[in-house]
N, C-alpha and C positions, 0 to 999 in steps of 0.2 A: 048333133050327128056324131056317132061313135066311130064311124069309119065305113069303109067299103070292102067287099070281098072281090078280089081280082083273080082272073086266070093269068097264066104267064103271058098269053097273047094280049090280054088287056094291058098288062104292065108294059110290055115292049111297045105296044101301040101308043101308049101315053108318052113314053120316052121319045118315040119317033116324032110325035106331034110337037113335043117341046123343041126338038132339033129343027123341025120345019118352021117353027115360029121365030127362029133366029137365036134362041137361047144357046148358050155354051153349056154343054153337059160334061161334067167332070165326074168320072166314075171309076170303080176298080176294074183293072184289066190285068192280064197275065203277061209278064215280060221276063224271059229267061228264068222261069220257075218261081218268080216272085210276084206277089200282088202289089200293084202300085196304082196310084190315082193319076189318070191322064184325061185330057179332053178327048172325047170320042166323036166319031163322025156318024156312027150308026148305033141303034139300040142293040143290035146283035153283038157288038164289040164289048158290051158290059158283061163282066164275069162275076157271077154270084155263087157259083158252085164251090163248096168247101172253103169259102173265104173266112178266115179268122180275123186277123187285123193285117193291114197293109204294112210293108216294111217301113215306110215313112208315113207320117200322118198327113192328112190332106190340108194342113194349115197353109201350105205354100200357095194355095189358091187365093188366100186373103193377105198373107204375109210372105212374099217371095223371098227366097234365100239371098237374092241379089236384085236390087232395083235402083234405077236412077232417080235421084231427088230433083236435080236440075242440072243444066249444062251452062257453061260460061264461056264467053269469048271477049278478048280484049279488042276494042274498037277505038283506036286513037287513045285518048285519055280516059275513056269510059269503059266500063265493063257491062256487057249485055248478058242478061240472065234469061234462060228459057226453061220453063217447066215441061215435063212430059205431058202429052195430051191426055186428058182424063178419059178413061174408058167409059163407054156407054152400053156395052153389051151386058144383058142379063145373063147370070150364070146359075146353074143348079149343081150343088154338091150332092151327089146321089150315092146311097148305100154307105154312108159314113157310119161307123160303129158309134154307139152312144158315148163311149169314153172320148172319142175324137170330137164329137159334137160338143161335149162338155168342155173340151180343151178350147174350142172356138169361143165358148162363153167366157172362159178365163181371159183369152186374148182381148175380148170386148172390154173387160174391166181394166186392162192395161192400156189399150189404145183409144178408147172412147170416153174415158173419164179424165177429169182434171186436165183439160187441154187436148182436144180431139186431134188425132192423127188423121189428116185429110186424105192421105192415100189409102189407108186402111178403111176409113169411114166410107169412102166412095165404093170400094169393092164390097164392103159388108152390106151396104144399102142395096146393091145390085145382085146379092146372092141369097138364094133360098137353099135350105139344108134339109135333105131327106135322110134320116138315120135308118139303119137296119138293125133291129133288135138281135141280140146274140142268141143262137140256137144251142151253143155250148160254150164252156169256158176253157181257156188254155191254162197250163200250169202257172204261167207268170201273171195271170189276171188277178187284180185285187181292187176292182172298182168299188165293191161294196164296203171296203175298209175305209174309203175316203168319201163316203156319202153318195156314191153313184149306184147304178143298177144296170144289168144287162139289157134293160128296156127303159133306161132313163130318158127323160124328155128334155133335159137341159141343153140348150143350144140348137134344138131341132124345130123345124117348121112342120114337118110331116114325119111319121114313122111307119116303116115297113116291117111286117112280121111274117116270116116264112111259116106257112102251115101245110107243109108237104107239097101237094100239087097246086095249092092256092096261096094267095098273098092277102094279108090284112093290111090295109093302108088307113092310117088314122091321122086326121088333121090336128095339129097342136097349136097353131097360131093362125091369125087372119091371113098372113102371107102364105101359109101352107094351104089353106082352103082356096085361096086365089090361084095358087099354082095348079091345084087339081082342076079348077076351072070347069069349063063346059064338059070335059071328058067325064067328070064325076056323074053327070046326068045319065050316062049310059051304064054306069056300074051298079051292081047290086049292093044294097045296104048290108053291112056286116050283121049276120044273125048273132043272137046271144051265145050260141054254141061256139062260134069262131072266137068271140071275145073271151069266153071261158078257157078255150084252148090256149090262147095267147097268154092269159094270166097264169095258167098251169106251167107253161114253158118258162115264163119269167121266174116263178118260184123255184122251179127245178134247177135252173141255171144258177140262181143266187145260192141255193143250197150246196151246189157243187164247188163253189169258190171257197177255198180254205182261208183260215185266219179270221180274227175278229176285227171289229171296227177300231180305227184309231180314235181314241177319246179326244174330244175337242179341247179339253183342258191341257192336253199335251203341248199345245202351241205356246202357252206361257211357261210350261216346264222346260221346253227346249230352249226358249229364249234365256231363261235363267241359267241354263247349262252351257252357256257360251264358252266358258273356260274349262269345261270338263276335259280331262286328259284323254278320254276315249276318242275325241276327234282326231288326235294325233295318230292313234293306232289305226283308225279307220281310213283316214285320208292318205296315209303313207302308201296304201295299195293303189290309189288312183293314178292312172297313167296320164291324165290330162288329154285324153284323145278327143274328147268332146262329143263322142257318139251319143251319149245320153241326151245332150241338149239338141242335137240335130234330128233325132227321131222323136223327140217329145212333142206332144200336141199342144202344150201350154207354155213352153219356153219362148220368151219374147226378147231376149237380149240381142243387141245388134251393135255393130261398129259403123262408123262413117268415115269414108276415105275419098280422096280425090284422085282421079285418073286423068292424065293429060300433061300439059306443059304450062308454062307461065302465061301462054297466050290463049289457050283454049283447053277445055276438058269437061269432065263430068264428075259431079259429086254423087257417090253411091252409098246405099245402105246395104250392109252385108250381115248375115247371121253371125253371132258371136256366142261365146260360152263363158260363164263366170268361172269355169274350171281352168281356163287358159291363163298362162302366166302373165300375159300382157294386158289382160282384161282391165285390171285396175292399176296398171303401171302409170305413174305420173310422168309428165314431160321432164321433170328433174331427174328421173331414174328411180325415185322412191316408189316402193310398192307396199301399200298397207296390208296386202295379203301376199307376203313374200314366199310362203311355203304352200305346198300342195294341200296339206291338211286344212289350212285356213280356207282355201278355195273350195274344197269339197264340203266343208262345214257351211259355207255360204249357200251352196246349191241346196243342201238339205233344209237349212233354216228358212230359205226363201219359200220353198214349197210348203213346209209344214209349220212354220212359226210366223214369219213376218207377214206373209200374205193373209193367212186366216185371221191374224190379230187386227188387220185393217179392213177385212171384208166379211164381217159377221160370221166368222168361224169356218168359212169355206176354204178347204185346202186347195192350193194351186195344183197339186198333183191329182190326176184323174184316174190313176190306177190302171193304165193301159198295159203296163208291164214291159214295154219295149226296152227300157233302160236295164231292167233286170235280165231280160233274155239276151241282150246284145253286148253287155259289158264284158270286155275281154278278160277281166280279172275277177269276175263274179261278184262285184259289189251289188248289194241289194238294198235299195233305199229304205224299204220297209224295215229290214233288219237293223239298219243304222238308227232309225227313229226309235224303234223299240228298245234297242240296247242303251242308247243315251238317256231316254226318258226313264227307263227302269232304274238305271244307275243314279240319275238325279233324284228320283223319288226315294230311293233307298237311302241316299245321303241325307236328304231332308228329314226322313223319319228317324235317322240315327241322331 
């Protein structure tokens, strides 16, 4: 099955049926002029008009910005621990852009491998992801530079493609086919002409994204350029505001803290950023990354060197461009990678 061709009524009817079945539907909505992902109560609340990327990625549906790990209470000479109740609700992440879906796949590699994170794993097992192929690219987009595509399938169970007045819906995994379920029996199979239009759209959007691909061999080049003086020049501009990490679909850093007293309280997990001064500060007060340039270098190398070297060449950055668009001092991670890699390559040739 290559997919189905849906009218807008078909699509909204399917979403309404998912809500009626008890699934939690998380979709783009408009709030104060921004597109954000929220749990919706009706299919009509979903906003798909003129939607580029949301201000924040939808990763919070799987990796919340703050969550309780367990609570504790002193009872005599004993300490009683209680874990939060495991959720049982199925949820659908709907109309996620392919770069954000790819970001979820990167989180999978961080939280599901080498010691599974039970909280993340539980949510992931109960979540189906429907991506929405891009109809156009924004100036900050660079998914194609890091191995992605405006119609990439990585991290998606189903993919939706806008074809003007109609929608092409394609199953990508068994979970996606199951999500379409009985509703698909009423939908028209996608004709070859619709599939051809979707492919033409993909090629056109890819062609509109400027810049070339980041060569895979740059991962090793960047690692060897750890002591390159350019990191000092680039990192001095970083304000350590953390916005790049907080809007990024693939950042997974977190801190753990206790809230309460000696008698009772809660241990929480909170998003963190490797650009923050206290991120690597030791209890002794020593900080192996004492300066901002070292912390900025860590962020870039994690995305473009350390992760790909351990994950078969896949970059951790998915090219959504949010960090480029929202950085208050105009730091561009693509430019930093290109600048250091080119300088390192030139030094090696010399």
